[in-house]
One Martini backbone bead per residue (centre of mass of N, CA, C, O) as a GRO file, in nm:
protein
   99
    1MET     BB    1   0.580  -1.941   1.284
    2GLN     BB    2   0.675  -1.631   1.300
    3SER     BB    3   0.845  -1.628   1.014
    4TYR     BB    4   0.591  -1.664   0.874
    5HIS     BB    5   0.379  -1.487   0.640
    6TRP     BB    6   0.085  -1.588   0.576
    7PRO     BB    7  -0.088  -1.583   0.290
    8GLY     BB    8  -0.362  -1.746   0.394
    9ASN     BB    9  -0.382  -1.694   0.691
   10VAL     BB   10  -0.607  -1.855   0.882
   11ARG     BB   11  -0.654  -2.101   0.712
   12GLU     BB   12  -0.358  -2.190   0.702
   13LEU     BB   13  -0.324  -2.215   1.011
   14GLU     BB   14  -0.533  -2.428   1.053
   15ASN     BB   15  -0.418  -2.648   0.870
   16VAL     BB   16  -0.156  -2.682   1.009
   17ILE     BB   17  -0.251  -2.758   1.281
   18GLU     BB   18  -0.426  -2.998   1.204
   19ARG     BB   19  -0.191  -3.166   1.085
   20ALA     BB   20  -0.020  -3.165   1.346
   21VAL     BB   21  -0.219  -3.312   1.525
   22ILE     BB   22  -0.235  -3.573   1.349
   23VAL     BB   23   0.098  -3.639   1.342
   24SER     BB   24   0.132  -3.611   1.626
   25THR     BB   25   0.345  -3.724   1.895
   26GLY     BB   26   0.278  -3.642   2.192
   27LYS     BB   27   0.338  -3.316   2.345
   28LYS     BB   28   0.437  -3.226   2.066
   29LEU     BB   29   0.413  -3.006   1.802
   30VAL     BB   30   0.429  -3.103   1.460
   31LEU     BB   31   0.473  -2.931   1.153
   32GLY     BB   32   0.670  -2.995   0.956
   33GLU     BB   33   0.697  -2.927   0.585
   34TRP     BB   34   0.476  -2.694   0.512
   35LEU     BB   35   0.667  -2.473   0.564
   36SER     BB   36   0.842  -2.247   0.449
   37LYS     BB   37   1.168  -2.099   0.477
   38THR     BB   38   1.060  -1.833   0.459
   39GLU     BB   39   1.062  -1.514   0.559
   40ALA     BB   40   0.944  -1.255   0.688
   41PRO     BB   41   0.915  -0.948   0.642
   42SER     BB   42   1.097  -0.697   0.710
   43GLU     BB   43   1.088  -0.404   0.893
   44LYS     BB   44   1.331  -0.272   0.717
   45SER     BB   45   1.180  -0.242   0.484
   46GLU     BB   46   1.098  -0.053   0.207
   47ILE     BB   47   0.861   0.185   0.274
   48PRO     BB   48   0.677   0.392   0.136
   49THR     BB   49   0.562   0.685   0.142
   50LEU     BB   50   0.298   0.877   0.079
   51GLU     BB   51   0.448   1.091  -0.076
   52GLN     BB   52   0.585   0.894  -0.277
   53LEU     BB   53   0.323   0.777  -0.392
   54GLU     BB   54   0.200   1.036  -0.491
   55ARG     BB   55   0.420   1.123  -0.679
   56LYS     BB   56   0.419   0.875  -0.861
   57HIS     BB   57   0.127   0.895  -0.952
   58ILE     BB   58   0.124   1.169  -1.070
   59LEU     BB   59   0.349   1.117  -1.280
   60GLU     BB   60   0.202   0.895  -1.430
   61VAL     BB   61  -0.044   1.060  -1.518
   62LEU     BB   62   0.114   1.284  -1.664
   63GLU     BB   63   0.226   1.098  -1.877
   64MET     BB   64  -0.060   1.003  -1.993
   65THR     BB   65  -0.137   1.326  -2.048
   66ASP     BB   66   0.093   1.500  -2.131
   67TRP     BB   67   0.088   1.724  -1.893
   68ARG     BB   68  -0.215   1.750  -1.837
   69VAL     BB   69  -0.414   1.907  -1.591
   70SER     BB   70  -0.649   2.019  -1.753
   71GLY     BB   71  -0.954   1.915  -1.845
   72GLU     BB   72  -1.103   1.649  -1.979
   73LYS     BB   73  -0.790   1.503  -2.015
   74GLY     BB   74  -0.695   1.559  -1.736
   75GLU     BB   75  -0.569   1.484  -1.433
   76ALA     BB   76  -0.776   1.612  -1.245
   77LYS     BB   77  -1.014   1.455  -1.359
   78ILE     BB   78  -0.906   1.168  -1.324
   79LEU     BB   79  -0.865   1.217  -1.000
   80GLY     BB   80  -1.093   1.411  -0.877
   81LEU     BB   81  -0.987   1.716  -0.908
   82LYS     BB   82  -0.887   2.003  -0.870
   83ARG     BB   83  -0.661   2.198  -1.017
   84THR     BB   84  -0.553   2.354  -0.761
   85THR     BB   85  -0.501   2.089  -0.593
   86LEU     BB   86  -0.293   1.966  -0.780
   87GLU     BB   87  -0.098   2.205  -0.795
   88ALA     BB   88  -0.035   2.197  -0.489
   89TRP     BB   89   0.087   1.916  -0.484
   90MET     BB   90   0.308   1.961  -0.693
   91GLU     BB   91   0.447   2.185  -0.519
   92LYS     BB   92   0.499   2.010  -0.261
   93LEU     BB   93   0.652   1.766  -0.445
   94GLY     BB   94   0.819   1.910  -0.687
   95ILE     BB   95   0.653   1.920  -0.953
   96ARG     BB   96   0.810   1.948  -1.283
   97ARG     BB   97   0.857   2.009  -1.585
   98GLY     BB   98   1.157   1.822  -1.661
   99TRP     BB   99   1.232   1.639  -1.400
   0.00000   0.00000   0.00000
């Protein structure tokens, strides 16, 4: 049960236990074949850092705006940021046109 990733969360767990109680005989709870054999996501899986996500998002919006940072149709307006704040983030994340 620990290796299952529980996409249905608590309801799914409740249903599995309820079914197991109904079909089990004896002192041991038999889960049956209701749980798939897939394992839970590994803790070693690559989870992007917040900085990586910020960088990716800023680059995606820059592409959408044809690298326009300010103005009515600029990225800063779209993201709800001041132009100077966006430029500071771009500097911090090493984002430059032609990158």
